[in-house]
C-alpha positions in Angstrom: 243.1 153.6 131.9 241.4 156.8 131.8 238.5 155.2 133.3 240.6 153.5 136.3 241.6 156.9 136.9 238.3 158.5 136.8 236.8 156.0 138.8 239.7 156.1 141.4 238.9 160.2 141.5 235.2 159.7 141.9 235.9 156.9 144.7 238.2 160.0 146.3 235.2 162.1 146.4 233.3 159.5 147.7 235.6 159.3 150.4 236.0 163.2 151.3 231.8 162.9 151.1 231.8 159.9 153.6 234.0 161.6 156.2 233.0 165.2 155.7 236.2 166.7 155.5 237.8 168.4 152.7 241.5 168.8 153.3 244.1 167.8 150.8 245.3 165.2 153.3 242.2 163.7 153.1 242.0 163.6 149.7 245.2 161.8 149.5 243.8 159.5 151.7 240.9 158.8 149.8 243.0 158.8 146.6 245.4 156.0 148.1 242.4 153.8 149.7 240.7 154.4 146.2 243.6 153.0 144.6 244.5 150.0 146.8 240.7 148.7 146.2 240.8 149.3 142.6 243.9 147.4 142.6 242.6 144.3 144.9 239.6 144.3 142.1 241.6 144.2 139.2 244.2 141.8 140.7 243.1 138.8 138.5 243.0 140.8 135.3 245.4 141.2 132.9 244.9 145.2 132.8 247.6 146.9 134.7 248.6 149.5 132.7 247.1 152.4 135.5 248.7 150.8 138.3 252.0 150.8 136.7 251.8 154.1 135.3 250.8 155.4 138.7 254.1 153.7 139.8 256.1 155.5 137.5 255.0 158.6 138.0 256.0 158.4 141.7 259.1 156.7 141.2 259.8 159.7 138.7 258.5 162.4 141.2 260.8 161.8 143.8 263.7 161.4 141.4 263.1 164.6 140.1 262.5 166.1 143.6 266.2 164.6 143.9 267.3 165.8 141.4 265.7 169.2 142.1 267.8 169.6 145.3 271.2 168.4 144.5 270.9 171.2 141.1 270.0 173.5 144.1 272.9 172.6 146.5 275.0 172.9 143.1 273.8 176.2 142.2 274.1 177.6 145.7 277.9 176.3 145.9 279.0 178.3 142.7 277.2 181.1 143.8 278.9 181.3 147.5 282.1 180.4 146.1 283.8 183.1 144.3 286.6 181.2 142.8 284.7 178.7 141.2 285.3 178.2 137.3 281.9 177.9 135.7 282.0 176.5 132.1 278.8 178.0 131.0 277.7 176.9 127.5 274.7 175.8 124.7 274.0 172.3 123.8 271.8 171.1 121.2 270.1 167.6 122.9 268.5 165.5 120.4 265.2 164.5 121.0 263.2 161.2 121.1 259.9 163.1 122.3 257.8 163.8 119.4 254.5 165.4 120.9 253.7 169.0 121.4 253.2 167.5 124.9 256.1 165.4 125.3 258.3 168.1 124.6 256.6 170.7 126.5 257.0 168.8 129.6 260.7 167.9 129.1 261.4 171.8 128.2 259.7 172.7 131.5 261.5 170.0 133.8 265.1 171.2 132.3 264.2 174.9 132.6 262.9 174.4 136.4 266.2 172.8 137.5 268.3 175.2 138.7 271.7 176.3 136.5 269.5 174.8 133.3 267.3 176.7 130.4 265.3 175.2 127.8 265.8 178.1 125.3 264.2 176.5 122.3 263.3 173.9 120.1 264.2 173.5 116.5 261.7 173.7 113.7 261.7 170.0 112.7 261.3 169.3 116.2 264.5 167.3 116.7 266.7 169.3 119.3 266.1 170.7 122.2 268.7 173.8 122.8 269.7 173.9 126.7 271.6 176.6 128.5 274.0 175.2 131.0 276.1 177.6 133.6 278.4 174.7 133.9 279.1 171.8 131.4 282.6 170.1 132.0 281.7 167.1 129.5 279.0 167.9 126.8 278.1 164.5 125.7 277.9 163.4 129.3 275.3 166.5 129.9 273.3 165.1 126.7 273.3 161.8 128.3 272.1 163.0 131.6 269.2 165.3 130.3 268.0 162.1 128.3 268.5 159.3 131.3 267.3 161.3 133.9 264.5 163.5 132.2 263.2 162.4 128.5 263.5 158.4 129.3 261.3 158.3 132.1 258.7 161.0 131.0 258.7 159.2 127.7 257.8 155.7 129.7 255.0 157.6 131.3 253.2 158.9 128.7 253.5 156.2 125.9 
């Protein structure tokens, strides 16, 4: 998988050298073109992990972006609405993530979502403590973090 990614990056830089324009848009276009070329070259081989992973990353990026927009609107509503009744709290989220990278990425994604804050990880690295500004149902909150953030992240990293 790494060799395909490195090849994709090198082909993107070759595209930049051929076009003579070093901009992000040109790099992205070169990356897309080289990705398509690599996909066509490997179309008859059984190794598709790189191509599946890139698709999962793109899907996860847009799903996370949607969640951030939704959370921003929710926080703005509660800030602008003086009669909103918030129920802040700290929740223990059990972790399926095991490595430092997986736990760090999950904690940062939770922290970047407005209205939530990753506070700490237990010493045995089995629980993530998350503060939320509005917890209506504790189990639903845990399930949301696990299904929207942890599960797709682990599918990408493993």
